[in-house]
DRENKEZA-780721 format. One record per residue (C-alpha): residue in three letters; chain; x, y, z. Coordinates in pm, whole numbers, plus 50000, padded with zeros to 5 digits. Last residue first. Layout:
<site "ALA" "A" <X Y Z>>
...
END
This chain:
<site "GLY" "A" <48975 49766 49879>>
<site "VAL" "A" <49174 50117 49964>>
<site "LEU" "A" <48870 50204 50235>>
<site "GLU" "A" <48900 49884 50387>>
<site "LYS" "A" <49253 49875 50412>>
<site "MET" "A" <49268 50227 50572>>
<site "TRP" "A" <48995 50093 50810>>
<site "THR" "A" <49243 49789 50907>>
<site "LEU" "A" <49480 50049 50964>>
<site "ILE" "A" <49313 50226 51189>>
<site "ASP" "A" <49222 49970 51407>>
<site "ASP" "A" <49616 49850 51436>>
<site "SER" "A" <49753 50158 51478>>
<site "ALA" "A" <49499 50267 51754>>
<site "ASN" "A" <49496 49898 51977>>
<site "VAL" "A" <49576 50054 52295>>
<site "PHE" "A" <49288 50284 52270>>
<site "GLY" "A" <49291 50385 52604>>
<site "ASN" "A" <48989 50539 52803>>
<site "LYS" "A" <48871 50277 52992>>
<site "LEU" "A" <49239 50209 53139>>
<site "MET" "A" <49206 50564 53267>>
<site "ASN" "A" <48877 50439 53491>>
<site "GLU" "A" <49080 50172 53617>>
<site "HIS" "A" <49399 50395 53701>>
<site "MET" "A" <49127 50651 53900>>
<site "GLU" "A" <48999 50362 54064>>
<site "GLU" "A" <49338 50247 54200>>
<site "ARG" "A" <49446 50576 54271>>
<site "LEU" "A" <49136 50636 54501>>
<site "LYS" "A" <49194 50316 54651>>
<site "SER" "A" <49554 50395 54774>>
<site "ASN" "A" <49425 50694 54909>>
<site "ASN" "A" <49741 50951 55050>>
<site "MET" "A" <49924 50950 54674>>
<site "ILE" "A" <49566 51089 54537>>
<site "ARG" "A" <49426 51325 54745>>
<site "SER" "A" <49788 51454 54867>>
<site "LEU" "A" <49871 51568 54521>>
<site "LYS" "A" <49527 51733 54504>>
<site "GLU" "A" <49610 51911 54805>>
<site "PHE" "A" <49959 51991 54727>>
<site "LEU" "A" <49793 52148 54406>>
<site "LEU" "A" <49592 52368 54569>>
<site "LYS" "A" <49886 52518 54810>>
<site "GLY" "A" <50132 52551 54592>>
<site "ASN" "A" <49931 52804 54340>>
<site "LEU" "A" <49753 52735 54050>>
<site "ASP" "A" <49451 52897 53915>>
<site "LYS" "A" <49486 53070 53607>>
<site "GLU" "A" <49709 52783 53482>>
<site "GLU" "A" <49342 52539 53481>>
<site "ILE" "A" <49390 52299 53776>>
<site "MET" "A" <49215 51977 53669>>
<site "TYR" "A" <49234 51605 53860>>
<site "ALA" "A" <49199 51277 53668>>
<site "CYS" "A" <49041 50956 53624>>
<site "LYS" "A" <48681 51020 53766>>
<site "LYS" "A" <48535 50995 53323>>
<site "ASP" "A" <48420 51380 53380>>
<site "VAL" "A" <48774 51468 53484>>
<site "LEU" "A" <48920 51310 53163>>
<site "VAL" "A" <48705 51493 52947>>
<site "LYS" "A" <48776 51788 53095>>
<site "ALA" "A" <49153 51733 53049>>
<site "ASN" "A" <49075 51750 52644>>
<site "TYR" "A" <48894 52046 52662>>
<site "TYR" "A" <49107 52269 52826>>
<site "GLN" "A" <49350 52102 52636>>
<site "HIS" "A" <49203 52257 52326>>
<site "ASN" "A" <49199 52613 52451>>
<site "ASN" "A" <49072 52678 52090>>
<site "ALA" "A" <49458 52750 51971>>
<site "VAL" "A" <49740 52638 52256>>
<site "TYR" "A" <49844 52906 52489>>
<site "PRO" "A" <49590 52805 52752>>
<site "SER" "A" <49830 52520 52863>>
<site "PRO" "A" <49640 52241 53062>>
<site "ILE" "A" <49734 52193 53398>>
<site "LEU" "A" <49608 51792 53421>>
<site "ILE" "A" <49672 51615 53751>>
<site "ALA" "A" <49670 51257 53634>>
<site "PRO" "A" <49583 50877 53784>>
<site "ILE" "A" <49825 50703 53507>>
<site "GLY" "A" <49636 50369 53304>>
<site "PHE" "A" <49908 50329 53115>>
<site "ALA" "A" <49720 50369 52764>>
<site "THR" "A" <49527 50664 52916>>
<site "ILE" "A" <49823 50801 53039>>
<site "GLU" "A" <49993 50805 52713>>
<site "ALA" "A" <49695 50904 52442>>
<site "ALA" "A" <49686 51185 52689>>
<site "THR" "A" <49996 51323 52625>>
<site "THR" "A" <50026 51296 52297>>
<site "ALA" "A" <49680 51489 52241>>
<site "GLY" "A" <49759 51734 52439>>
<site "ALA" "A" <49661 51801 52814>>
<site "ARG" "A" <49978 51919 53028>>
<site "CYS" "A" <50147 51731 53297>>
<site "ILE" "A" <50113 51605 53661>>
<site "ILE" "A" <50176 51277 53680>>
<site "CYS" "A" <50116 50952 53947>>
<site "ASP" "A" <50161 50625 54000>>
<site "VAL" "A" <50452 50543 53738>>
<site "LYS" "A" <50630 50259 53760>>
<site "GLU" "A" <50520 50143 53382>>
<site "MET" "A" <50587 50511 53258>>
<site "ILE" "A" <50978 50466 53323>>
<site "ALA" "A" <51050 50399 52920>>
<site "ILE" "A" <50758 50586 52770>>
<site "GLN" "A" <50888 50906 52990>>
<site "ASN" "A" <51249 50948 52829>>
<site "VAL" "A" <51342 51182 53082>>
<site "TYR" "A" <51456 51594 53044>>
<site "ASP" "A" <51568 51888 53242>>
<site "VAL" "A" <51573 51679 53546>>
<site "VAL" "A" <51485 51708 53918>>
<site "LYS" "A" <51525 51458 54198>>
<site "ILE" "A" <51295 51511 54461>>
<site "ASN" "A" <51354 51221 54705>>
<site "LYS" "A" <51658 51367 54837>>
<site "ASN" "A" <51421 51658 55011>>
<site "SER" "A" <51665 51969 54959>>
<site "PHE" "A" <51510 52135 54725>>
<site "LYS" "A" <51567 52445 54463>>
<site "ASN" "A" <51955 52296 54340>>
<site "LYS" "A" <51789 52211 53954>>
<site "MET" "A" <51534 52448 53949>>
<site "THR" "A" <51688 52748 53816>>
<site "GLU" "A" <51978 52546 53610>>
<site "TYR" "A" <51690 52374 53496>>
<site "ASN" "A" <51449 52598 53379>>
<site "GLN" "A" <51529 52673 52975>>
<site "LYS" "A" <51580 52298 52971>>
<site "GLY" "A" <51252 52202 53119>>
<site "SER" "A" <51182 52104 53475>>
<site "VAL" "A" <51136 51748 53456>>
<site "TYR" "A" <51060 51632 53837>>
<site "LEU" "A" <51049 51303 53922>>
<site "ILE" "A" <50959 51294 54279>>
<site "GLN" "A" <50977 50996 54503>>
<site "ILE" "A" <50713 50931 54784>>
<site "ASP" "A" <50831 50844 55171>>
<site "ALA" "A" <50954 51151 55236>>
<site "LYS" "A" <50604 51343 55282>>
<site "MET" "A" <50544 51617 55043>>
<site "GLU" "A" <50534 51981 55232>>
<site "LYS" "A" <50815 52102 54981>>
<site "LEU" "A" <50697 51969 54694>>
<site "ALA" "A" <50421 52187 54702>>
<site "THR" "A" <50610 52559 54717>>
<site "VAL" "A" <50883 52495 54513>>
<site "MET" "A" <50587 52315 54223>>
<site "ALA" "A" <50376 52651 54228>>
<site "GLU" "A" <50712 52817 54055>>
<site "ASN" "A" <50770 52567 53834>>
<site "VAL" "A" <50400 52585 53711>>
<site "SER" "A" <50420 52952 53636>>
<site "THR" "A" <50783 52905 53451>>
<site "SER" "A" <50663 52607 53269>>
<site "GLY" "A" <50864 52362 53095>>
<site "LEU" "A" <51071 52383 52738>>
<site "SER" "A" <51023 52026 52623>>
<site "GLY" "A" <50648 51996 52786>>
<site "MET" "A" <50542 52038 53122>>
<site "VAL" "A" <50626 51699 53351>>
<site "ILE" "A" <50623 51593 53661>>
<site "LEU" "A" <50651 51235 53782>>
<site "VAL" "A" <50520 51081 54113>>
<site "LEU" "A" <50691 50776 54214>>
<site "PRO" "A" <50586 50537 54495>>
<site "LYS" "A" <50882 50392 54667>>
<site "ASP" "A" <51038 50046 54591>>
<site "MET" "A" <51225 50026 54294>>
<site "SER" "A" <51430 50383 54374>>
<site "LEU" "A" <51478 50658 54131>>
<site "GLY" "A" <51851 50783 54141>>
<site "LEU" "A" <51770 50845 53728>>
<site "SER" "A" <52028 50562 53669>>
<site "LYS" "A" <51767 50337 53865>>
<site "TYR" "A" <51519 50391 53569>>
<site "TYR" "A" <51737 50384 53322>>
<site "ALA" "A" <51859 50020 53441>>
<site "GLU" "A" <51510 49923 53478>>
<site "ASP" "A" <51364 50006 53140>>
<site "PHE" "A" <51029 49951 53097>>
<site "VAL" "A" <50926 49832 52766>>
<site "SER" "A" <50691 49996 52469>>
<site "GLN" "A" <50417 49874 52328>>
<site "LYS" "A" <50146 50040 52533>>
<site "ALA" "A" <50308 50370 52445>>
<site "ILE" "A" <50329 50309 52101>>
<site "SER" "A" <49981 50184 52062>>
<site "ALA" "A" <49850 50482 52267>>
<site "ARG" "A" <50042 50700 52030>>
<site "PRO" "A" <49833 50571 51736>>
<site "ASN" "A" <49548 50835 51920>>
<site "GLY" "A" <49183 50671 51944>>
<site "LEU" "A" <48934 50498 51695>>
<site "LEU" "A" <48641 50627 51804>>
<site "ARG" "A" <48503 50604 51409>>
<site "THR" "A" <48328 50908 51168>>
<site "LYS" "A" <48173 50864 50857>>
<site "GLU" "A" <47828 50844 50945>>
<site "ARG" "A" <47855 50934 51251>>
<site "GLY" "A" <47840 51338 51345>>
<site "LEU" "A" <48092 51527 51285>>
<site "GLU" "A" <48023 51817 51513>>
<site "ASP" "A" <47862 51583 51811>>
<site "PHE" "A" <48046 51326 51712>>
<site "CYS" "A" <48368 51480 51845>>
<site "LYS" "A" <48205 51472 52191>>
<site "GLU" "A" <48345 51116 52167>>
<site "TYR" "A" <48704 51129 52147>>
<site "CYS" "A" <48965 51028 51966>>
<site "LEU" "A" <48812 51036 51688>>
<site "VAL" "A" <48870 50901 51300>>
<site "ILE" "A" <48731 51024 51019>>
<site "ALA" "A" <48682 50886 50651>>
<site "ASP" "A" <48576 50907 50324>>
<site "ALA" "A" <48675 51266 50389>>
<site "PHE" "A" <48462 51545 50136>>
<site "ARG" "A" <48286 51674 50406>>
<site "ALA" "A" <48558 51684 50665>>
<site "CYS" "A" <48794 51901 50480>>
<site "LEU" "A" <48760 52218 50663>>
<site "LYS" "A" <48690 52106 51026>>
<site "ASN" "A" <48967 51894 51003>>
<site "ALA" "A" <49214 52182 50893>>
<site "ALA" "A" <49025 52415 51172>>
<site "GLY" "A" <49106 52173 51420>>
<site "VAL" "A" <48807 51938 51565>>
<site "ILE" "A" <48787 51980 51998>>
<site "SER" "A" <48820 51723 52172>>
<site "ASN" "A" <49188 51659 52020>>
<site "GLN" "A" <49389 51379 51798>>
<site "GLU" "A" <49164 51450 51474>>
<site "HIS" "A" <49245 51173 51218>>
<site "LEU" "A" <49160 51221 50852>>
<site "MET" "A" <49111 50981 50563>>
<site "VAL" "A" <49119 51071 50214>>
<site "PRO" "A" <49053 50795 49938>>
<site "VAL" "A" <49177 50924 49640>>
<site "HIS" "A" <48951 51042 49340>>
<site "ASN" "A" <49238 51330 49197>>
<site "HIS" "A" <49052 51599 49398>>
<site "HIS" "A" <49013 51434 49680>>
<site "ALA" "A" <49428 51380 49678>>
<site "ALA" "A" <49452 51785 49656>>
<site "MET" "A" <49171 51835 49889>>
<site "MET" "A" <49386 51629 50151>>
<site "VAL" "A" <49689 51793 50052>>
<site "PRO" "A" <49504 52106 50074>>
<site "ALA" "A" <49431 52122 50409>>
<site "SER" "A" <49710 51915 50545>>
<site "VAL" "A" <49954 52241 50598>>
<site "TYR" "A" <49634 52378 50800>>
<site "GLY" "A" <49778 52149 51093>>
<site "GLY" "A" <49573 51783 51106>>
<site "PHE" "A" <49667 51461 51093>>
<site "GLY" "A" <49546 51397 50731>>
<site "VAL" "A" <49577 51070 50585>>
<site "ALA" "A" <49595 51031 50180>>
<site "ILE" "A" <49511 50648 50042>>
<site "ASP" "A" <49647 50439 49764>>
<site "PRO" "A" <49877 50704 49652>>
<site "LYS" "A" <49979 50824 49276>>
<site "PHE" "A" <50351 50927 49386>>
<site "GLU" "A" <50360 51158 49097>>
<site "LYS" "A" <49980 51252 49060>>
<site "VAL" "A" <49967 51342 49405>>
<site "ILE" "A" <50282 51526 49449>>
<site "LYS" "A" <50165 51746 49151>>
<site "ASN" "A" <49784 51836 49294>>
<site "ALA" "A" <49995 51914 49646>>
<site "LYS" "A" <50224 52186 49433>>
<site "THR" "A" <49908 52320 49282>>
<site "PHE" "A" <49710 52290 49691>>
<site "ALA" "A" <50000 52516 49758>>
<site "ILE" "A" <50000 52777 49532>>
<site "GLY" "A" <49607 52812 49668>>
<site "MET" "A" <49631 52807 50005>>
<site "LEU" "A" <49950 53056 49989>>
<site "THR" "A" <49683 53269 49864>>
<site "VAL" "A" <49448 53218 50071>>
<site "ALA" "A" <49717 53260 50341>>
<site "LYS" "A" <49853 53615 50269>>
<site "ILE" "A" <49447 53726 50255>>
<site "LYS" "A" <49452 53627 50602>>
<site "ASN" "A" <49738 53803 50695>>
<site "PHE" "A" <49650 54120 50556>>
<site "VAL" "A" <49279 54113 50667>>
<site "ASN" "A" <49441 54070 51030>>
<site "GLY" "A" <49515 53767 51218>>
<site "THR" "A" <49428 53387 51185>>
<site "LEU" "A" <49346 53181 50846>>
<site "GLY" "A" <49704 52978 50897>>
<site "SER" "A" <49970 52973 50660>>
<site "ALA" "A" <50129 52746 50412>>
<site "ASN" "A" <50439 52675 50211>>
<site "LEU" "A" <50488 52326 50147>>
<site "GLY" "A" <50768 52076 50181>>
<site "LYS" "A" <50812 51717 50076>>
<site "PHE" "A" <50916 51386 50303>>
<site "ALA" "A" <50999 51071 50241>>
<site "TYR" "A" <51054 50878 50575>>
<site "GLY" "A" <51361 50836 50779>>
<site "HIS" "A" <51252 50899 51134>>
<site "ALA" "A" <51530 51211 51128>>
<site "PRO" "A" <51330 51260 50737>>
<site "ILE" "A" <51030 51308 50968>>
<site "GLU" "A" <51249 51547 51220>>
<site "LYS" "A" <51351 51761 51061>>
<site "ALA" "A" <51073 51916 50826>>
<site "GLU" "A" <50816 51822 51043>>
<site "MET" "A" <50942 52068 51329>>
<site "ARG" "A" <50830 52403 51053>>
<site "ASP" "A" <51014 52553 50753>>
<site "HIS" "A" <50875 52331 50482>>
<site "ASN" "A" <50544 52250 50655>>
<site "GLY" "A" <50440 51905 50555>>
<site "ILE" "A" <50440 51642 50376>>
<site "PHE" "A" <50479 51285 50420>>
<site "LEU" "A" <50537 50993 50190>>
<site "ILE" "A" <50512 50639 50272>>
<site "GLU" "A" <50555 50285 50104>>
<site "THR" "A" <50482 49985 50259>>
<site "LYS" "A" <50693 49701 50162>>
<site "PRO" "A" <50796 49625 50489>>
<site "ASP" "A" <50404 49512 50573>>
<site "GLN" "A" <50291 49519 50934>>
<site "LYS" "A" <50581 49749 51074>>
<site "CYS" "A" <50544 49961 50760>>
<site "ALA" "A" <50239 50017 50948>>
<site "ALA" "A" <50279 50068 51246>>
<site "ASP" "A" <50569 50293 51186>>
<site "ALA" "A" <50362 50547 50951>>
<site "LEU" "A" <50101 50531 51263>>
<site "ALA" "A" <50325 50630 51463>>
<site "LEU" "A" <50481 50867 51270>>
<site "ALA" "A" <50112 51048 51228>>
<site "PRO" "A" <50070 51046 51570>>
<site "TYR" "A" <50403 51199 51645>>
<site "ILE" "A" <50372 51501 51425>>
<site "HIS" "A" <50025 51660 51523>>
<site "GLY" "A" <50094 51664 51863>>
<site "GLY" "A" <50380 51752 51757>>
<site "THR" "A" <50347 52059 51611>>
<site "GLY" "A" <50298 52267 51311>>
<site "GLY" "A" <50284 51933 51073>>
<site "THR" "A" <50073 51652 50913>>
<site "ALA" "A" <50001 51532 50569>>
<site "ILE" "A" <50020 51141 50507>>
<site "LEU" "A" <49995 51003 50170>>
<site "ILE" "A" <50028 50604 50214>>
<site "LYS" "A" <50149 50377 49923>>
<site "MET" "A" <50011 49972 50007>>
END
């Protein structure tokens, strides 16, 4: 099968696409995959680094003033023309769009050339590109039931995020775990707020963590820009501060996580069933992290603190409530697992084969 994948802009769009590509090639090594994304965003480096062919387009979102919107429409037309040429040359059996504004002209070009189109929506709020392309898509994969309200059920299926499959297939790395200075015998709280960290969250952590019991160990991923500031803030030897961690390698031993509520994060923590305190980023499109978090809160598998309400006392109270109550942790764990889609990749690939025929 020849698969054309369009994705870009953020890791939330890119990493699920890469996970599906890996699964497709694992199922059938003869699979041919071509990625299309923005020529100047992270996908232009990240995707070739994973060994996949990549073509770059120049695209822009329909945001800002009138001039910016006119520019975006012009770029969309140019991108469609280039994408149309790529589709004709590659001759894919199916095109899959993972969102980001660059995916829209690619899906339009695929549809124009009578190639089956599948969309993947990672978030609980449908993104602009997927909204634009939904009317001519042949299939739409959802990760949240909430999206049925907007996209209906005729050509949608709740199959989940391929990152959940990656998470579930991972193997716990005991040597790496111990290299971080962690004990196999103590409960672990993982705190991670993204590659750059969050200054406001780091400040609240200093207050909250100083009150934690000595029998609970905490791995605090401060982010690269905050590491030098944070590494000497704690005298408690059970608090380990690092600038980066390979989360997947240690998630099996995490008893509670404090993190953002991006699509990839949500997929991974549900796959592992990890009770969570979610602090959604207020700086993302459509405030979709808040809505991602709210779904998990409503399912009784997570707590949420909006960044505007965040302080050390509140964070300490919620963390203590989870860590001091093993029954609550187990209930949250079971509820998380119920929302995980560990077979997402295989289920999506099965549907793709149905569409191709």
